TORNU-44728 format. One record per residue (C-alpha): residue number from 1; residue in three letters; x, y, z. Coordinates in steps of 0.2 Angstrom, whole numbers, padded with zeros to 4 digits. Each point is the difference from the previous one (the first is absolute). Last residue first. Example, Ala and Ser with C-alpha at 12.3 -4.5 7.8 and 13.67 -1.06 7.14 Angstrom:
BEGIN
+-----+---------+-------+-------+-------+
! num ! residuo !     u !     v !     w !
+-----+---------+-------+-------+-------+
!   2 !     SER !  0068 ! -0005 !  0036 !
!   1 !     ALA ! -0006 ! -0017 !  0003 !
+-----+---------+-------+-------+-------+
% end
This chain:
BEGIN
+-----+---------+-------+-------+-------+
! num ! residuo !     u !     v !     w !
+-----+---------+-------+-------+-------+
! 126 !     LYS ! -0412 !  0243 ! -0158 !
! 125 !     ALA !  0006 ! -0018 ! -0002 !
! 124 !     LEU ! -0016 ! -0007 ! -0005 !
! 123 !     ARG !  0000 !  0011 ! -0014 !
! 122 !     GLU !  0018 ! -0001 ! -0005 !
! 121 !     ILE ! -0005 ! -0021 !  0000 !
! 120 !     ARG ! -0014 !  0003 ! -0011 !
! 119 !     ARG !  0010 !  0010 ! -0012 !
! 118 !     ARG !  0015 ! -0013 ! -0001 !
! 117 !     GLU ! -0016 ! -0014 ! -0003 !
! 116 !     LYS ! -0005 !  0010 ! -0016 !
! 115 !     LYS !  0017 !  0003 ! -0006 !
! 114 !     VAL !  0005 ! -0017 !  0001 !
! 113 !     ASP ! -0014 ! -0006 ! -0009 !
! 112 !     GLU !  0002 !  0013 ! -0015 !
! 111 !     ASP !  0020 ! -0007 ! -0002 !
! 110 !     LYS !  0011 !  0016 ! -0001 !
! 109 !     PRO !  0011 ! -0007 !  0013 !
! 108 !     ALA !  0001 !  0010 !  0016 !
! 107 !     GLU !  0016 !  0011 !  0003 !
! 106 !     PRO !  0005 ! -0002 !  0018 !
! 105 !     LEU ! -0007 !  0012 !  0015 !
! 104 !     THR !  0011 !  0009 !  0008 !
! 103 !     GLY !  0008 ! -0002 !  0018 !
! 102 !     PRO !  0018 ! -0003 ! -0005 !
! 101 !     ILE !  0003 !  0009 ! -0017 !
! 100 !     THR !  0001 ! -0014 ! -0013 !
!  99 !     MET !  0015 ! -0006 ! -0007 !
!  98 !     GLY !  0006 !  0000 ! -0019 !
!  97 !     THR !  0018 !  0006 !  0004 !
!  96 !     MET ! -0002 !  0017 ! -0009 !
!  95 !     SER ! -0017 !  0002 !  0007 !
!  94 !     PHE !  0005 ! -0002 !  0018 !
!  93 !     ALA !  0016 !  0012 ! -0002 !
!  92 !     ASP ! -0010 !  0015 ! -0006 !
!  91 !     PRO !  0010 !  0011 ! -0010 !
!  90 !     LEU ! -0005 !  0019 !  0004 !
!  89 !     VAL ! -0010 !  0008 ! -0013 !
!  88 !     HIS !  0005 !  0015 ! -0007 !
!  87 !     THR !  0014 ! -0003 ! -0005 !
!  86 !     THR !  0019 !  0009 ! -0003 !
!  85 !     GLY ! -0006 !  0017 !  0005 !
!  84 !     PRO !  0006 !  0001 !  0017 !
!  83 !     VAL !  0014 ! -0011 !  0004 !
!  82 !     SER !  0000 ! -0019 !  0007 !
!  81 !     GLY ! -0015 ! -0004 ! -0008 !
!  80 !     PRO !  0007 ! -0009 ! -0014 !
!  79 !     LEU !  0018 ! -0003 !  0003 !
!  78 !     PRO !  0012 !  0013 ! -0004 !
!  77 !     ALA !  0014 !  0000 ! -0013 !
!  76 !     PHE !  0016 !  0007 !  0003 !
!  75 !     PHE !  0006 ! -0010 !  0013 !
!  74 !     PRO ! -0003 ! -0017 ! -0008 !
!  73 !     LEU !  0017 ! -0007 !  0002 !
!  72 !     PHE !  0013 ! -0003 ! -0013 !
!  71 !     SER !  0004 !  0018 ! -0004 !
!  70 !     ILE !  0015 !  0000 ! -0012 !
!  69 !     ARG !  0013 !  0013 ! -0004 !
!  68 !     TRP !  0011 ! -0001 ! -0015 !
!  67 !     ASP !  0015 !  0009 ! -0007 !
!  66 !     MET !  0004 ! -0002 ! -0017 !
!  65 !     GLY !  0013 ! -0007 ! -0010 !
!  64 !     LEU ! -0006 ! -0018 ! -0002 !
!  63 !     ALA ! -0001 !  0000 !  0019 !
!  62 !     ARG !  0001 !  0009 !  0015 !
!  61 !     PHE ! -0008 ! -0004 !  0016 !
!  60 !     GLU ! -0014 !  0009 !  0012 !
!  59 !     ILE ! -0011 ! -0012 !  0011 !
!  58 !     VAL ! -0016 !  0006 !  0010 !
!  57 !     GLY ! -0011 ! -0008 !  0009 !
!  56 !     PRO !  0007 !  0006 !  0018 !
!  55 !     GLY !  0012 !  0012 ! -0006 !
!  54 !     VAL !  0014 !  0006 ! -0011 !
!  53 !     VAL !  0008 ! -0020 ! -0001 !
!  52 !     ARG !  0016 !  0000 ! -0013 !
!  51 !     LEU !  0005 ! -0012 ! -0012 !
!  50 !     ASN !  0014 !  0001 ! -0009 !
!  49 !     ARG !  0012 ! -0004 !  0014 !
!  48 !     GLU !  0018 !  0003 !  0001 !
!  47 !     PRO !  0009 ! -0014 !  0004 !
!  46 !     LEU !  0005 ! -0003 !  0019 !
!  45 !     PRO !  0020 !  0004 !  0004 !
!  44 !     GLU !  0008 ! -0015 !  0007 !
!  43 !     ARG !  0006 ! -0003 !  0018 !
!  42 !     PRO ! -0015 !  0011 !  0008 !
!  41 !     GLU !  0005 !  0010 !  0013 !
!  40 !     THR ! -0009 ! -0001 !  0015 !
!  39 !     THR !  0013 ! -0011 !  0009 !
!  38 !     PHE ! -0006 ! -0012 !  0016 !
!  37 !     VAL !  0007 ! -0016 ! -0005 !
!  36 !     GLN !  0018 !  0007 ! -0006 !
!  35 !     ARG !  0002 !  0011 !  0016 !
!  34 !     LEU ! -0003 ! -0010 !  0010 !
!  33 !     HIS !  0013 ! -0012 ! -0007 !
!  32 !     ASP !  0013 !  0014 !  0000 !
!  31 !     ARG ! -0004 !  0005 !  0019 !
!  30 !     SER !  0002 ! -0019 !  0006 !
!  29 !     PHE ! -0016 ! -0008 !  0007 !
!  28 !     ASP !  0006 ! -0017 ! -0008 !
!  27 !     PRO ! -0012 ! -0013 !  0008 !
!  26 !     PRO !  0007 ! -0015 !  0009 !
!  25 !     PRO !  0002 ! -0016 ! -0011 !
!  24 !     PRO ! -0013 ! -0013 !  0001 !
!  23 !     ALA !  0002 ! -0015 !  0011 !
!  22 !     THR !  0006 ! -0015 ! -0008 !
!  21 !     GLU !  0013 ! -0005 !  0013 !
!  20 !     GLN ! -0012 !  0002 !  0016 !
!  19 !     ALA ! -0013 ! -0012 ! -0008 !
!  18 !     ARG !  0016 ! -0013 ! -0001 !
!  17 !     GLY !  0002 !  0003 !  0019 !
!  16 !     VAL ! -0017 ! -0002 !  0005 !
!  15 !     GLY ! -0002 ! -0017 ! -0011 !
!  14 !     ALA !  0018 ! -0006 !  0009 !
!  13 !     ILE ! -0009 !  0004 !  0017 !
!  12 !     LEU ! -0015 ! -0009 ! -0005 !
!  11 !     VAL !  0007 ! -0015 ! -0007 !
!  10 !     LEU !  0011 ! -0001 !  0015 !
!   9 !     SER ! -0014 !  0004 !  0012 !
!   8 !     ILE ! -0009 ! -0016 ! -0010 !
!   7 !     ILE !  0015 ! -0013 !  0002 !
!   6 !     LEU !  0000 !  0004 !  0019 !
!   5 !     LEU ! -0016 ! -0003 !  0002 !
!   4 !     VAL !  0001 ! -0015 ! -0009 !
!   3 !     SER !  0015 ! -0006 !  0011 !
!   2 !     ARG ! -0009 !  0003 !  0016 !
!   1 !     MET ! -0015 ! -0012 ! -0006 !
+-----+---------+-------+-------+-------+
% end
């Protein structure tokens, strides 16, 4: 029993010694290394870009011998109803989706018997 414990302890001691041998090197905090890590100067100059962002939704670039300015967001076209004079009727979300407004009676079919029954129900409901 003692021999087994002795062998296990020797194996553990050898493993700990080996783990200490493979430890990573200590960090380098020298002045030159820190200057290299935290430098703010680019290593190579960035190429000059032809594309320039003027503002949100507007870009400017030069191509085919001309200066181009393109607005790719609809800043210049007002939505219907957002500016006075663009429309007289505000859009109705229920009519656009085909839903009925809650609390209203649905459209009745054109059948004469159904119309007659509906009138009878409306008279009873009053």
